[in-house]
N, C-alpha and C positions, 0 to 999 in steps of 0.2 A: 414482585412481592416486596412490601415494605419490611426492612430489617427491624427486628425487635430491639428496643433500647435496652442497654444495660441498666439495671436498677440503680437508683440514686445512691443507695447505701454502698453497693459494690464499687461504683465509680468514685465515691468519696474515699474509700479505702485506697484505691489506686492513686488518687491525687495526694493523699496523706503520705504515701511512700516517697513521692517526689519532693514534698515540702518539709518532711521531718528534719532533714539536715539543715534547713534554713532557720530552725527554731522560731517559727512564726508566732506573732502575737495577733491580737484582734485587728489592729489597724493595718498590719501587713496583709492579712488575709482579705480584709475589706478592699484594699487597694488592688490586689491581684484579681479579685472577681469583678471589680469595676473595669479593669483592662480587658478581662475575658469577655465581658458583655460587648465591649467595643469591637474586639477582634471578631466575634461571632455575629455582630450587628443585631444584638438582642436589645429591644427597647424595654425600659423599666415600665412595668404595668402596675396600676394601683386598683385594688378591689374597691368598688364603690360601696359606701356604707348604706345599708338598708334603712329606710325611714322607720322609726319605731311606730308601733301601732298605738295610736292615742284614742281614747274613748271620746265620743262627742259629748257636748254639754248635756244633751238630752239623755244619753246613756248614763252619764254620771249622776244626774238628778234622780233617774229611775232607780239606780243602784243604791243611792243614799236613802231614798224613801224606804227601801226594803230594810235597811239598817235601822232607820228611825222607828219603824213599826215594832221592832223587837224590844225597844226601850232598854237595850243593853248599853249602859253608859260607857263602859270601858271599850266596847267594840266601836262605838261612835267616836270616842276620843282617839283610838288607834288610827282609824281611817282618816280622821281630820288631821292628825299629825302627819300622816303620809302626804295628804293633799296640800297642807300649808307649808311644810318644810322641805319636801322632796327628798327626805332621807331614804337610804337604802334599807332593806330588811335587816341586814347584818348590823346596821347602825341602830335601828329602832330597838331591837331586842337587848341592846347593851346600854341603853340610856338609864342612868340612875336618877333617883329623885333629886339628888343635890346638883345634877347637871342642868336643871331648869332654873333660869334666872327670870323671875317675874318682873323685876324692875326694868330690865332692858328688853324683855320679851324675846329672849334668846335661849337656845338649847345647845349645850356642848355635846357633840356626837363623836363616836369612835367605833370602828367596826370590831375592835378587839383583836385585830390581826397585825398589830404593829404599825398600822397606817397612821399617819399624822392626824391628830384630832382637828376638828374644825367647829365653827360656830354657825348655827342656822337660825334665822329669825322666825317668829310666828306672829300673826297679827294680834293687835291689842284686843280685838273682838273675841279672840279665842282664850284670853287670859282667865276669865272667870270660870269657864267650864273646866279648863285644865287645872286651875287651882282647887276646884271642888274634887276633881279626880285625885289630885295629889293628897288632899286631906284624907280621903278614903284609904289611900295606900298607906299613909302614915298610921292610921288606925289599925290596919292589918299588919303593921310592923314590916312592911315590904321594903326591900332595898332598891328594886328596879321600878321604873315608872310604870311598866306593864308586867304583870305577873299572872300566870294561869291560876285556875282553881286549886292547883297543887302547891300554890305558894312558891313557885319557881318561875324564873324568867322564861319567856316564850322561846321556842325554837323557831328556826326559819321555816321548817315544815309546818309548825303550828300556825304561824301567821298566814302562810299560803292557804292552808286548810280553812282558816277563818274567813278569808276573803272569798274563797270559792263558794262557801255556804251562801253568801249574800248574792253572788252572781246567779245562782240557781233560784233563790227566792225572788229576785227581781225579774226573772224570766228572760234574761239576756242570752242570746245564742252563743256569744263568745265570752270567755272568762275575763275578768278585770283583775290584773295582777298588781302587786305593789309597784313593780317597775313601770306599769302603765300609769299609775297615779302620779309617779314622779315625772314621767314624760308629759303628762297633762299640765302639771304646774309649770315646767320649764318652757313648754311651747306656748302656754298662755302668757307668761312673762315676756316672751319674745314678741308676741302679738301686741303687747301693750307698748312696744317700742323701747323697752328697757335694754340698755347697752350690755353686751356680753361682759364688759369689764366689771360691771356691777353684779352680774349673776354668777360668774365663775368663782369668786372667792368662797361662796357658801354652797355652790352646787356640788363641789367635790370633784369637778373635772380637772384633769391635769393641765389643760390649756384652754384658752378661749376658742381655739380652732375646733375643739371637740363639741362646742355648742352650735357650730354651723349646721349640724344635722337637723336642728330644730327650725331653721329658717324656712325650708320649703313647706313646712306645715302651715305657714301663714299665707300661702299663695292664694287660696280661695278668697280669704278676706281682702287681700291686696287687690285681687282682680276686680272685686265688686266696687272698691273705692276708685280704682283706675277707670272703670266704665262710667262712673258717676261724674268724674271730672273731665273726661275727654271731650265732651261737647263744648267745653270752654277753650279747647286748644286753638291757638291762633291760626293754624294752617289746615 
């Protein structure tokens, strides 16, 4: 019969008694556990990152058609802002009107949690619609780029609820979340061959390696190109 393991919490307390006299710091503990792994012949394992669920172009078009049919301009601008900039929900709800730079086609974003702010671009083709929305917000004496009918900035929950409404209207079986709109933009940029070094500064990822998760999403497109050129292969 296999002996039951001592719980990690209890074992940690036992180890702490042995180490307390050493007055350990982080680097000392890190070194001890590295040697422990070697002594116990335990290999370091890395949990594979799951590919994000990304809507297809067809699903996205069907989704936006549902938005368009309502003729709710603010909702259209919210969703296009997600699609064009890849901002997170916490960043979108904190965008102030003065954060929009129409000359450079850029928006300054900050999640409001002490995270360093960054600049995200938007296409010139979006400038006119966004400017009209901003004019409407000025007339309402709004402070934030997007405010609810209560004249307050949206909450994260409110944005999720807004997007869920259109998922149902579009007749899609699976919901489209703000995060999936962000994934769609980043994976599309990767498919266009844009280097991670150019995407990472405004995507908000801590490193270029974080963007590697989007590479497999281009596999189906790469496969079709591969098949089309292989007949020309010299061997």
